[in-house]
All heavy atoms as an XYZ file, in Angstrom:
958
protein
N     114.761    110.536     92.208
C     113.769    110.324     91.169
C     113.910    108.924     90.600
O     115.002    108.474     90.297
C     113.947    111.355     90.058
C     113.696    112.767     90.493
C     113.938    113.766     89.365
O     114.526    113.421     88.355
N     113.500    114.989     89.565
N     112.779    108.257     90.463
C     112.755    106.898     89.952
C     112.086    106.880     88.591
O     111.080    107.562     88.372
C     112.002    105.981     90.912
C     112.514    105.932     92.356
C     111.644    105.013     93.191
C     113.966    105.502     92.402
N     112.613    106.083     87.682
C     112.054    105.987     86.342
C     112.052    104.535     85.899
O     113.117    103.905     85.858
C     112.835    106.839     85.360
N     110.862    104.032     85.586
C     110.721    102.651     85.128
C     110.829    102.585     83.609
O     110.500    103.537     82.900
C     109.353    102.083     85.540
C     109.050    102.125     87.023
C     108.338    103.390     87.443
O     108.393    104.384     86.683
O     107.722    103.417     88.519
N     111.261    101.435     83.126
C     111.294    101.174     81.699
C     111.199     99.668     81.489
O     111.333     98.885     82.427
C     112.571    101.720     81.065
O     113.710    101.080     81.625
N     110.951     99.287     80.241
C     110.930     97.873     79.902
C     109.554     97.263     79.728
O     109.435     96.090     79.364
N     108.520     98.043     79.992
C     107.176     97.519     79.811
C     106.861     97.297     78.341
O     107.589     97.733     77.450
N     105.761     96.602     78.095
C     105.353     96.343     76.727
C     104.249     95.312     76.692
O     103.646     94.992     77.726
N     104.004     94.806     75.501
C     102.985     93.787     75.296
C     103.649     92.470     74.953
O     104.540     92.426     74.098
C     102.025     94.201     74.171
O     101.385     95.430     74.533
C     100.956     93.132     73.968
N     103.218     91.438     75.618
C     103.807     90.120     75.410
C     102.701     89.071     75.482
O     101.669     89.288     76.129
C     104.896     89.850     76.476
C     104.292     89.802     77.874
C     105.681     88.596     76.166
N     102.908     87.975     74.827
C     101.919     86.894     74.862
C     102.046     86.118     76.168
O     103.109     86.084     76.804
C     102.110     85.961     73.677
C     101.690     86.563     72.350
C     101.693     85.533     71.233
O     102.438     84.570     71.264
N     100.858     85.756     70.231
N     100.963     85.472     76.524
C     100.953     84.639     77.724
C     102.072     83.610     77.642
O     102.292     82.995     76.601
C      99.595     83.934     77.829
O      99.540     83.135     78.981
N     102.794     83.470     78.734
C     103.935     82.577     78.774
C     105.252     83.239     78.449
O     106.323     82.645     78.626
N     105.189     84.471     77.986
C     106.392     85.197     77.608
C     107.100     85.838     78.782
O     106.711     85.655     79.945
N     108.134     86.610     78.456
C     108.970     87.236     79.483
C     109.207     88.706     79.166
O     109.171     89.117     77.997
C     110.328     86.524     79.569
O     110.181     85.164     79.901
N     109.443     89.460     80.210
C     109.845     90.856     80.111
C     110.789     91.168     81.258
O     110.710     90.531     82.318
C     108.638     91.798     80.207
C     107.752     92.011     78.993
C     106.552     92.876     79.377
C     108.522     92.652     77.855
N     111.649     92.140     81.048
C     112.480     92.623     82.148
C     112.237     94.112     82.338
O     112.460     94.906     81.414
C     113.966     92.374     81.902
C     114.805     92.704     83.149
C     116.268     92.384     82.992
N     116.996     93.457     82.344
C     118.287     93.693     82.524
N     118.995     92.926     83.335
N     118.902     94.683     81.883
N     111.787     94.461     83.512
C     111.584     95.863     83.860
C     112.823     96.404     84.558
O     113.499     95.676     85.300
C     110.373     96.022     84.779
C     109.048     95.455     84.281
C     107.930     95.798     85.274
C     108.712     95.952     82.901
N     113.085     97.676     84.308
C     114.203     98.343     84.975
C     113.692     99.561     85.722
O     112.709    100.180     85.313
C     115.259     98.784     83.955
O     115.795     97.682     83.262
N     114.363     99.885     86.788
C     114.049    101.085     87.559
C     115.365    101.811     87.802
O     116.266    101.277     88.452
C     113.376    100.734     88.874
S     113.081    102.155     89.954
N     115.449    103.022     87.273
C     116.658    103.824     87.429
C     116.436    104.868     88.508
O     115.416    105.564     88.513
C     117.007    104.495     86.110
N     117.394    104.961     89.406
C     117.358    105.963     90.462
C     118.314    107.081     90.081
O     119.523    106.918     90.156
C     117.754    105.334     91.794
C     117.775    106.343     92.923
O     117.351    107.485     92.762
N     118.280    105.937     94.071
N     117.747    108.195     89.652
C     118.591    109.282     89.155
C     118.553    110.506     90.058
O     118.953    111.586     89.660
C     118.155    109.678     87.743
O     116.807    110.101     87.755
N     118.055    110.312     91.264
C     117.963    111.429     92.180
C     119.328    111.914     92.617
O     120.333    111.229     92.486
N     119.342    113.118     93.161
C     120.601    113.727     93.578
C     121.231    112.948     94.709
O     122.429    112.723     94.743
C     120.344    115.175     93.999
C     121.614    115.948     94.326
C     121.310    117.414     94.489
N     120.396    117.659     95.585
C     119.950    118.880     95.913
N     120.339    119.928     95.222
N     119.119    119.039     96.917
N     120.405    112.492     95.634
C     120.909    111.699     96.764
C     120.699    110.233     96.442
O     119.715    109.634     96.840
C     120.173    112.082     98.041
N     121.609    109.655     95.705
C     121.408    108.279     95.235
C     121.972    107.291     96.241
O     122.885    106.534     95.960
C     122.043    108.113     93.854
C     121.311    108.932     92.798
C     121.786    108.593     91.407
N     123.095    109.153     91.141
C     123.740    108.964     90.005
N     123.228    108.208     89.067
N     124.908    109.515     89.826
N     121.378    107.312     97.396
C     121.787    106.375     98.434
C     121.218    105.004     98.136
O     120.387    104.831     97.259
C     121.286    106.872     99.795
O     121.825    108.136    100.099
N     121.675    104.044     98.873
C     121.222    102.680     98.706
C     120.092    102.440     99.683
O     120.281    102.477    100.893
C     122.369    101.688     98.952
C     123.572    102.056     98.071
C     121.893    100.277     98.680
C     123.259    102.086     96.595
N     118.927    102.211     99.169
C     117.724    102.035     99.978
C     117.012    100.733     99.638
O     117.191    100.194     98.555
C     116.741    103.172     99.685
C     117.293    104.536     99.892
C     117.991    104.992    100.972
C     117.170    105.649     99.000
N     118.304    106.316    100.804
C     117.810    106.747     99.622
C     116.572    105.826     97.757
C     117.871    108.001     99.020
C     116.630    107.062     97.163
C     117.277    108.131     97.794
N     116.126    100.300    100.512
C     115.222     99.213    100.131
C     114.334     99.680     98.981
O     113.903    100.840     98.949
C     114.388     98.962    101.397
C     115.167     99.565    102.503
C     115.921    100.708    101.909
N     114.071     98.783     98.056
C     113.245     99.138     96.917
C     112.251     98.024     96.640
O     112.405     96.897     97.123
C     114.108     99.408     95.682
C     115.090    100.560     95.865
S     116.033    100.924     94.385
C     114.769    101.678     93.345
N     111.258     98.350     95.837
C     110.210     97.372     95.580
C     109.500     97.672     94.274
O     109.667     98.751     93.687
C     109.196     97.374     96.717
N     108.721     96.712     93.842
C     107.804     96.873     92.715
C     106.377     96.656     93.204
O     106.113     95.740     93.994
C     108.108     95.865     91.611
C     109.356     96.160     90.847
C     110.609     95.681     91.097
C     109.482     97.012     89.707
N     111.492     96.182     90.195
C     110.835     96.995     89.310
C     108.586     97.779     88.966
C     111.323     97.719     88.230
C     109.061     98.499     87.886
C     110.414     98.468     87.517
N     105.507     97.490     92.703
C     104.074     97.354     92.907
C     103.412     97.386     91.533
O     104.022     97.799     90.548
C     103.524     98.508     93.757
C     103.954     98.486     95.200
C     105.225     98.899     95.567
C     103.086     98.053     96.189
C     105.634     98.890     96.902
C     103.471     98.044     97.517
C     104.748     98.457     97.872
N     102.172     96.971     91.488
C     101.427     97.067     90.238
C      99.983     97.456     90.516
O      99.441     97.201     91.595
C     101.488     95.766     89.442
C     100.791     94.579     90.077
C     101.066     93.313     89.262
N     100.397     92.138     89.834
C     100.608     90.892     89.398
N     101.464     90.666     88.396
N      99.972     89.882     89.968
N      99.387     98.076     89.510
C      98.013     98.538     89.613
C      97.285     98.153     88.335
O      97.663     98.588     87.252
C      97.973    100.055     89.813
C      96.596    100.672     89.968
C      95.900    100.129     91.216
C      96.713    102.187     90.046
N      96.278     97.326     88.500
C      95.455     96.900     87.370
C      94.100     97.574     87.469
O      93.635     97.890     88.579
C      95.306     95.384     87.381
N      93.438     97.793     86.333
C      92.116     98.437     86.362
C      91.138     97.693     87.261
O      91.035     96.467     87.202
C      91.679     98.377     84.900
C      92.945     98.324     84.126
C      93.882     97.511     84.966
N      90.469     98.433     88.108
C      89.473     97.834     88.981
C      90.030     97.107     90.181
O      89.285     96.484     90.944
N      91.355     97.180     90.376
C      91.975     96.475     91.491
C      92.810     97.436     92.324
O      93.198     98.502     91.867
C      92.850     95.330     90.980
C      92.084     94.312     90.142
C      92.974     93.162     89.711
N      93.431     92.373     90.860
C      94.199     91.297     90.727
N      94.587     90.899     89.529
N      94.573     90.635     91.798
N      93.095     97.030     93.537
C      93.937     97.845     94.398
C      95.412     97.647     94.037
O      95.787     96.638     93.442
C      93.713     97.462     95.867
C      92.337     97.822     96.392
C      92.205     97.562     97.877
O      92.878     96.698     98.435
N      91.346     98.316     98.534
N      96.214     98.633     94.418
C      97.655     98.521     94.190
C      98.179     97.291     94.913
O      97.840     97.048     96.073
C      98.351     99.783     94.670
C      99.841     99.801     94.436
C     100.417    101.185     94.651
N      99.915    101.828     95.838
C     100.166    103.083     96.164
N     100.925    103.830     95.374
N      99.678    103.601     97.270
N      98.984     96.522     94.241
C      99.445     95.232     94.748
C     100.966     95.222     94.883
O     101.686     95.579     93.948
C      99.010     94.106     93.792
C      99.461     92.719     94.198
C      99.141     91.661     93.135
O      98.740     92.023     92.026
O      99.324     90.458     93.436
N     101.429     94.801     96.029
C     102.861     94.600     96.237
C     103.320     93.394     95.431
O     102.650     92.350     95.418
C     103.134     94.377     97.726
C     104.509     93.848     98.019
C     105.593     94.707     98.078
C     104.724     92.496     98.206
C     106.869     94.215     98.344
C     105.988     91.999     98.474
C     107.059     92.862     98.540
N     104.470     93.537     94.751
C     105.009     92.449     93.945
C     106.239     91.845     94.594
O     106.319     90.644     94.817
C     105.373     92.942     92.536
C     104.124     93.431     91.824
C     106.034     91.835     91.726
C     103.058     92.387     91.677
N     107.233     92.676     94.845
C     108.492     92.167     95.372
C     109.293     93.311     95.963
O     109.148     94.457     95.549
C     109.299     91.486     94.277
N     110.135     92.967     96.930
C     111.003     93.956     97.564
C     112.420     93.405     97.641
O     112.629     92.189     97.720
C     110.503     94.299     98.968
N     113.377     94.327     97.633
C     114.779     93.944     97.751
C     115.431     94.853     98.778
O     115.142     96.056     98.834
C     115.499     94.009     96.381
C     116.895     93.406     96.466
C     115.540     95.435     95.845
C     117.511     93.119     95.100
N     116.293     94.271     99.601
C     116.934     95.032    100.655
C     117.974     95.996    100.075
O     118.365     95.886     98.918
C     117.602     94.086    101.651
O     118.625     93.341    101.017
N     118.407     96.908    100.915
C     119.401     97.882    100.478
C     120.679     97.197    100.000
O     121.308     97.630     99.033
C     119.707     98.846    101.622
N     121.044     96.116    100.652
C     122.270     95.397    100.279
C     122.076     94.535     99.043
O     123.045     94.125     98.404
C     122.716     94.503    101.435
O     121.786     93.455    101.635
N     120.824     94.243     98.729
C     120.540     93.343     97.617
C     120.595     91.875     98.003
O     120.353     91.006     97.171
N     120.903     91.603     99.265
C     121.071     90.221     99.705
C     119.757     89.537    100.044
O     119.691     88.306    100.079
C     121.996     90.195    100.932
C     123.405     90.679    100.646
C     124.099     89.854     99.602
O     124.148     88.627     99.701
N     124.615     90.505     98.562
N     118.736     90.323    100.323
C     117.451     89.756    100.717
C     116.358     90.222     99.775
O     116.341     91.384     99.346
C     117.113     90.160    102.152
N     115.469     89.314     99.441
C     114.314     89.640     98.610
C     113.069     88.993     99.197
O     113.157     88.017     99.964
C     114.482     89.140     97.164
O     114.787     87.736     97.188
C     115.592     89.885     96.443
N     111.937     89.551     98.812
C     110.655     88.984     99.244
C     109.676     89.147     98.101
O     109.629     90.188     97.456
C     110.143     89.706    100.494
C     108.845     89.121    101.013
C     108.870     88.029    101.869
C     107.621     89.646    100.630
C     107.683     87.479    102.336
C     106.434     89.098    101.094
C     106.473     88.013    101.939
O     105.312     87.463    102.400
N     108.897     88.090     97.832
C     107.970     88.094     96.715
C     106.547     87.807     97.191
O     106.329     87.005     98.105
C     108.362     87.019     95.697
C     109.717     87.234     95.077
C     110.852     86.676     95.646
C     109.850     88.000     93.922
C     112.102     86.878     95.086
C     111.102     88.200     93.351
C     112.223     87.639     93.939
O     113.450     87.834     93.381
N     105.608     88.427     96.517
C     104.216     88.084     96.736
C     103.961     86.683     96.196
O     104.608     86.248     95.234
C     103.312     89.089     96.036
N     103.030     85.992     96.787
C     102.730     84.629     96.355
C     102.321     84.574     94.884
O     102.591     83.593     94.190
C     101.613     84.037     97.222
C     102.082     83.710     98.626
O     103.311     83.615     98.846
O     101.229     83.545     99.512
N     101.689     85.639     94.415
C     101.182     85.645     93.042
C     102.288     85.623     91.995
O     102.039     85.269     90.839
C     100.297     86.874     92.824
O     101.021     88.064     93.082
N     103.510     85.992     92.389
C     104.602     86.048     91.410
C     105.783     85.173     91.799
O     106.733     85.036     91.019
C     105.092     87.496     91.206
C     103.934     88.398     90.792
C     105.801     88.036     92.438
N     105.723     84.589     92.968
C     106.837     83.771     93.447
C     107.125     82.631     92.474
O     106.209     81.943     92.022
C     106.508     83.234     94.836
C     107.679     82.657     95.596
C     107.249     82.256     97.000
C     106.772     83.433     97.815
N     106.383     83.053     99.201
N     108.384     82.462     92.136
C     108.779     81.415     91.196
C     108.743     81.853     89.745
O     109.281     81.149     88.882
N     108.116     82.991     89.477
C     108.034     83.493     88.102
C     108.812     84.788     87.918
O     109.333     85.051     86.834
C     106.570     83.725     87.711
C     105.707     82.482     87.759
C     104.332     82.754     87.159
N     103.587     83.764     87.892
C     103.109     84.885     87.334
N     103.314     85.125     86.048
N     102.428     85.761     88.067
N     108.865     85.593     88.949
C     109.543     86.893     88.885
C     110.815     86.842     89.727
O     110.848     86.198     90.784
C     108.647     88.005     89.417
C     107.452     88.334     88.566
C     107.066     87.545     87.495
C     106.702     89.466     88.844
C     105.963     87.857     86.724
C     105.591     89.805     88.075
C     105.218     88.992     87.022
N     111.843     87.552     89.258
C     113.103     87.634     90.003
C     113.540     89.085     90.091
O     113.623     89.776     89.068
C     114.199     86.809     89.324
O     113.772     85.445     89.214
C     115.481     86.859     90.140
N     113.807     89.514     91.300
C     114.200     90.895     91.559
C     115.695     90.956     91.827
O     116.243     90.118     92.545
C     113.423     91.412     92.765
C     113.539     92.874     93.161
C     113.168     93.771     91.999
C     112.648     93.160     94.361
N     116.350     91.957     91.253
C     117.773     92.135     91.494
C     118.097     93.620     91.423
O     117.266     94.423     90.989
C     118.604     91.360     90.461
O     118.333     91.823     89.148
N     119.283     93.970     91.848
C     119.694     95.362     91.760
C     121.185     95.441     91.479
O     121.944     94.541     91.842
C     119.332     96.111     93.048
C     120.111     95.708     94.279
C     119.530     96.363     95.536
N     119.566     97.819     95.459
C     118.876     98.622     96.276
N     118.091     98.097     97.215
N     118.970     99.921     96.164
N     121.557     96.528     90.824
C     122.957     96.845     90.574
C     123.183     98.220     91.191
O     122.903     99.235     90.558
C     123.241     96.842     89.070
C     124.715     97.056     88.756
O     125.430     97.634     89.603
O     125.143     96.674     87.665
N     123.668     98.222     92.405
C     123.802     99.480     93.130
C     124.814    100.405     92.470
O     124.669    101.620     92.514
C     124.190     99.206     94.584
O     123.170     98.482     95.230
N     125.827     99.841     91.839
C     126.831    100.669     91.169
C     126.208    101.469     90.029
O     126.647    102.577     89.719
C     127.968     99.799     90.656
N     125.191    100.898     89.413
C     124.504    101.567     88.311
C     123.218    102.242     88.753
O     122.506    102.816     87.925
C     124.193    100.566     87.204
C     125.415     99.956     86.537
C     125.014     98.996     85.431
C     126.237     98.416     84.749
N     125.854     97.458     83.671
N     122.895    102.122     90.036
C     121.647    102.687     90.553
C     120.441    102.163     89.792
O     119.534    102.923     89.419
C     121.676    104.208     90.509
C     122.662    104.788     91.488
O     122.557    104.566     92.691
N     123.640    105.508     90.980
N     120.455    100.866     89.554
C     119.380    100.234     88.810
C     118.797     99.070     89.605
O     119.505     98.372     90.335
C     119.891     99.684     87.477
C     120.374    100.720     86.487
C     119.279    101.194     85.563
O     118.142    100.716     85.624
N     119.584    102.146     84.698
N     117.502     98.857     89.425
C     116.831     97.688     89.968
C     116.107     97.018     88.800
O     115.617     97.709     87.896
C     115.831     98.090     91.055
C     115.039     96.922     91.621
S     113.907     97.406     92.944
C     112.731     98.435     92.064
N     116.072     95.701     88.821
C     115.494     94.968     87.714
C     114.446     93.976     88.214
O     114.586     93.388     89.278
C     116.581     94.190     86.964
C     117.741     95.045     86.547
C     118.930     95.030     87.273
C     117.650     95.876     85.429
C     120.002     95.825     86.898
C     118.717     96.668     85.050
C     119.885     96.640     85.779
O     120.927     97.426     85.410
N     113.418     93.791     87.396
C     112.406     92.775     87.674
C     112.293     91.904     86.432
O     111.766     92.335     85.410
C     111.051     93.406     88.009
C     109.959     92.413     88.384
C     110.290     91.739     89.726
C     108.595     93.099     88.472
N     112.845     90.702     86.522
C     112.736     89.744     85.433
C     111.440     88.971     85.612
O     111.241     88.306     86.632
C     113.931     88.788     85.446
C     113.880     87.731     84.363
C     114.010     88.313     82.972
O     114.890     89.135     82.716
N     113.138     87.890     82.062
N     110.570     89.076     84.626
C     109.257     88.442     84.705
C     109.169     87.342     83.661
O     109.402     87.593     82.473
C     108.154     89.471     84.479
C     108.252     90.687     85.397
S     106.862     91.813     85.227
C     107.093     92.372     83.540
N     108.853     86.148     84.095
C     108.741     85.007     83.200
C     107.383     84.347     83.401
O     106.690     84.603     84.381
C     109.860     84.007     83.493
O     111.128     84.594     83.348
N     107.037     83.483     82.456
C     105.750     82.768     82.515
C     104.611     83.744     82.780
O     103.747     83.504     83.635
C     105.799     81.689     83.605
O     106.841     80.770     83.367
N     104.612     84.826     82.042
C     103.615     85.869     82.270
C     102.217     85.380     81.944
O     102.018     84.578     81.009
C     103.956     87.106     81.453
C     105.103     87.943     82.042
C     105.663     88.890     81.004
C     104.624     88.719     83.260
N     101.257     85.885     82.706
C      99.859     85.516     82.557
C      99.042     86.773     82.261
O      99.460     87.883     82.628
C      99.348     84.882     83.847
C     100.171     83.718     84.364
C      99.661     83.256     85.715
C     100.501     82.130     86.279
N     100.019     81.692     87.617
N      97.893     86.625     81.653
C      97.035     87.805     81.414
C      96.743     88.584     82.696
O      96.639     89.814     82.656
C      95.773     87.192     80.814
C      96.260     85.963     80.122
C      97.343     85.425     81.018
N      96.632     87.901     83.816
C      96.357     88.592     85.078
C      97.543     89.398     85.591
O      97.422     90.124     86.580
C      95.887     87.604     86.159
C      96.790     86.406     86.338
C      96.276     85.188     85.579
O      95.872     85.345     84.400
O      96.316     84.079     86.173
N      98.704     89.288     84.929
C      99.841     90.138     85.271
C      99.751     91.505     84.598
O     100.571     92.383     84.869
C     101.156     89.467     84.855
C     101.460     88.211     85.655
O     101.237     88.227     86.888
O     101.914     87.223     85.049
N      98.775     91.678     83.728
C      98.589     92.953     83.051
C      98.306     94.049     84.064
O      97.383     93.939     84.877
C      97.430     92.863     82.052
O      97.779     91.936     81.019
C      97.134     94.227     81.436
N      99.125     95.093     84.040
C      98.994     96.184     85.010
C     100.014     97.263     84.691
O     100.907     97.079     83.860
C      99.215     95.665     86.434
N      99.867     98.366     85.408
C     100.888     99.417     85.405
C     101.841     99.099     86.558
O     101.398     98.994     87.704
C     100.233    100.774     85.587
C     101.112    102.008     85.433
C     101.708    102.078     84.031
C     100.300    103.275     85.714
N     103.107     98.935     86.250
C     104.095     98.533     87.243
C     104.900     99.749     87.702
O     105.426    100.502     86.880
C     105.039     97.475     86.658
C     104.416     96.106     86.578
C     103.380     95.840     85.682
C     104.839     95.083     87.413
C     102.788     94.587     85.630
C     104.268     93.823     87.361
C     103.238     93.587     86.469
O     102.649     92.337     86.409
N     104.990     99.904     89.018
C     105.701    101.018     89.623
C     106.880    100.514     90.447
O     106.772     99.496     91.131
C     104.787    101.772     90.593
C     103.567    102.405     89.984
C     102.367    101.705     89.880
C     103.607    103.723     89.530
C     101.239    102.298     89.332
C     102.483    104.324     88.994
C     101.307    103.605     88.897
O     100.192    104.205     88.360
N     107.985    101.250     90.405
C     109.033    100.968     91.368
C     108.973    102.016     92.476
O     108.468    103.131     92.271
C     110.412    100.934     90.726
S     111.027    102.489     90.072
N     109.444    101.624     93.623
C     109.376    102.492     94.797
C     110.636    102.312     95.631
O     111.275    101.263     95.590
C     108.138    102.150     95.629
N     110.961    103.346     96.389
C     112.122    103.304     97.276
C     111.746    103.885     98.624
O     110.926    104.811     98.712
C     113.293    104.079     96.674
N     112.314    103.327     99.656
C     112.145    103.864    100.999
C     113.472    104.521    101.364
O     114.492    103.834    101.460
C     111.811    102.764    102.008
C     111.702    103.284    103.445
C     111.310    102.175    104.404
N     111.307    102.629    105.783
C     110.270    103.224    106.352
N     109.169    103.434    105.670
N     110.349    103.611    107.630
N     113.449    105.834    101.566
C     114.699    106.573    101.736
C     115.208    106.532    103.168
O     115.728    107.512    103.699
C     114.525    108.003    101.231
C     114.344    108.048     99.710
C     114.078    109.446     99.189
N     112.754    109.905     99.575
C     112.247    111.065     99.186
N     112.971    111.874     98.433
N     111.047    111.419     99.562
N     115.021    105.374    103.807
C     115.583    105.093    105.119
C     115.895    103.601    105.146
O     115.231    102.813    104.492
C     114.579    105.440    106.237
C     114.138    106.874    106.212
C     112.990    107.255    105.526
C     114.878    107.861    106.871
C     112.585    108.578    105.489
C     114.469    109.185    106.842
C     113.327    109.531    106.151
O     112.929    110.832    106.119
N     116.856    103.216    105.922
C     117.226    101.803    106.009
C     116.829    101.197    107.345
O     117.544    100.378    107.900
C     118.730    101.649    105.789
C     119.092    101.775    104.329
O     118.433    101.205    103.476
N     120.139    102.517    104.033
N     115.638    101.581    107.835
C     115.194    101.064    109.116
C     114.343     99.813    108.988
O     114.103     99.115    109.966
C     114.420    102.142    109.881
C     113.278    102.713    109.058
O     113.270    102.519    107.832
O     112.404    103.368    109.648
N     113.880     99.512    107.785
C     113.104     98.294    107.524
C     113.777     97.576    106.365
O     113.973     98.156    105.303
C     111.639     98.617    107.165
C     110.971     99.435    108.277
C     110.859     97.331    106.916
C     109.552     99.873    107.930
N     114.138     96.329    106.558
C     114.905     95.631    105.525
C     114.091     95.401    104.253
O     114.568     95.637    103.149
C     115.419     94.287    106.049
C     116.330     93.561    105.042
C     116.841     92.236    105.529
O     116.092     91.554    106.265
O     117.982     91.885    105.176
N     112.853     94.911    104.415
C     112.026     94.575    103.257
C     110.607     95.106    103.453
O     109.692     94.356    103.773
C     112.008     93.059    103.064
C     113.321     92.409    102.633
C     113.222     90.891    102.757
C     113.679     92.803    101.209
N     110.431     96.396    103.276
C     109.080     96.948    103.410
C     108.156     96.314    102.376
O     108.564     96.082    101.226
C     109.279     98.440    103.130
C     110.734     98.684    103.317
C     111.423     97.416    102.928
N     106.905     96.066    102.789
C     105.956     95.420    101.877
C     104.689     96.222    101.673
O     103.842     95.836    100.876
C     105.596     94.028    102.425
C     106.795     93.155    102.674
C     106.440     91.905    103.425
N     107.628     91.234    103.940
C     107.599     90.135    104.672
N     106.447     89.572    104.977
N     108.718     89.593    105.103
N     104.561     97.311    102.393
C     103.360     98.126    102.306
C     103.664     99.388    101.526
O     104.730     99.999    101.671
C     102.868     98.492    103.710
C     102.660     97.295    104.614
S     101.390     96.181    103.997
C      99.953     97.216    104.253
N     102.704     99.808    100.719
C     102.909    100.986     99.888
C     103.233    102.223    100.729
O     104.071    103.045    100.333
C     101.679    101.229     99.022
N     102.596    102.371    101.860
C     102.816    103.564    102.670
C     104.208    103.596    103.302
O     104.617    104.635    103.830
C     101.745    103.675    103.768
C     101.875    102.679    104.869
N     101.168    101.497    104.887
C     102.633    102.675    106.002
C     101.470    100.825    105.972
N     102.352    101.504    106.663
N     104.929    102.499    103.243
C     106.289    102.472    103.776
C     107.314    103.008    102.774
O     108.483    103.152    103.106
C     106.653    101.044    104.189
C     105.822    100.530    105.363
C     106.096     99.069    105.693
O     106.243     98.267    104.747
O     106.129     98.738    106.891
N     106.870    103.293    101.570
C     107.752    103.826    100.538
C     107.422    105.291    100.295
O     106.251    105.673    100.260
C     107.614    103.019     99.244
C     108.195    101.636     99.385
C     107.410    100.576     99.829
C     109.544    101.398     99.107
C     107.950     99.301     99.982
C     110.085    100.134     99.248
C     109.287     99.097     99.688
O     109.826     97.844     99.852
N     108.462    106.094    100.093
C     108.220    107.523     99.948
C     108.738    108.102     98.641
O     108.715    109.319     98.444
C     108.833    108.290    101.135
C     110.300    107.951    101.356
O     110.894    107.282    100.499
O     110.844    108.362    102.388
N     109.209    107.259     97.747
C     109.632    107.724     96.435
C     109.104    106.740     95.400
O     109.286    105.526     95.543
C     111.161    107.802     96.368
O     111.575    108.314     95.122
N     108.437    107.278     94.382
C     107.766    106.447     93.386
C     108.079    106.918     91.973
O     108.243    108.104     91.732
C     106.244    106.504     93.585
C     105.781    105.894     94.854
C     105.782    106.474     96.094
C     105.262    104.577     95.037
N     105.289    105.595     97.036
C     104.952    104.429     96.407
C     105.007    103.505     94.179
C     104.419    103.245     96.932
C     104.478    102.334     94.697
C     104.189    102.208     96.051
N     108.138    105.943     91.051
C     108.222    106.285     89.647
C     106.833    106.501     89.078
O     105.822    106.371     89.786
N     106.772    106.798     87.793
C     105.489    107.057     87.125
C     104.848    105.798     86.570
O     103.686    105.815     86.173
C     105.685    108.077     86.005
C     106.143    109.460     86.464
C     106.321    110.373     85.253
C     105.150    110.076     87.443
N     105.614    104.709     86.509
C     105.051    103.442     86.080
C     105.367    103.101     84.638
O     105.630    103.973     83.801
N     105.323    101.814     84.355
C     105.477    101.308     83.000
C     104.430    100.225     82.782
O     104.208     99.375     83.651
C     106.908    100.764     82.757
O     107.055    100.386     81.393
C     107.235     99.572     83.637
N     103.762    100.272     81.643
C     102.638     99.378     81.381
C     103.112     98.018     80.884
O     103.945     97.932     79.972
C     101.690     99.997     80.352
C     100.505     99.134     79.980
C      99.523     98.944     81.130
O      99.286     99.860     81.913
N      98.948     97.747     81.229
N     102.558     96.984     81.473
C     102.788     95.609     81.027
C     101.442     95.024     80.631
O     100.494     95.040     81.428
C     103.428     94.756     82.141
C     103.480     93.291     81.723
C     104.823     95.276     82.460
N     101.371     94.542     79.412
C     100.141     93.931     78.914
C     100.455     92.524     78.438
O     101.352     92.329     77.613
C      99.537     94.752     77.771
O      99.268     96.085     78.234
C      98.239     94.123     77.291
N      99.728     91.557     78.968
C      99.932     90.162     78.607
C      98.680     89.682     77.893
O      97.588     89.654     78.476
C     100.218     89.287     79.832
C     100.518     87.854     79.398
C     101.375     89.857     80.639
N      98.843     89.296     76.647
C      97.699     88.843     75.860
C      97.567     87.329     75.953
O      98.557     86.610     76.056
C      97.856     89.278     74.405
O      99.032     88.710     73.851
N      96.317     86.878     75.886
C      96.074     85.436     76.011
C      96.135     84.748     74.658
O      96.188     85.385     73.621
C      94.721     85.200     76.660
O      93.709     85.827     75.910
């Protein structure tokens, strides 16, 4: 089970840190990612991190502004978001792929465990 936290409202240019806690019974180390869904738009891949935490991949829209990390000992994944823009406003979801056959999955259908999301609102 995945649970996001850390969302909120922030002014343009501000920062937020999202957390994703993996509290499932089988808390293995898997590739994980963040996606977001804004009204009127399709679900968008944001960033992925490998099971080891050594590799990350970012969408162009957030590259240089967002940083993904994980603490496997705590079963937590973090998304540090800086220089936020109004277009970053969305419901942010964390996801996990419960297999280690793909290092950095980037497609939503490649993930089989999802949280309920946390809302991020960036005001102009």
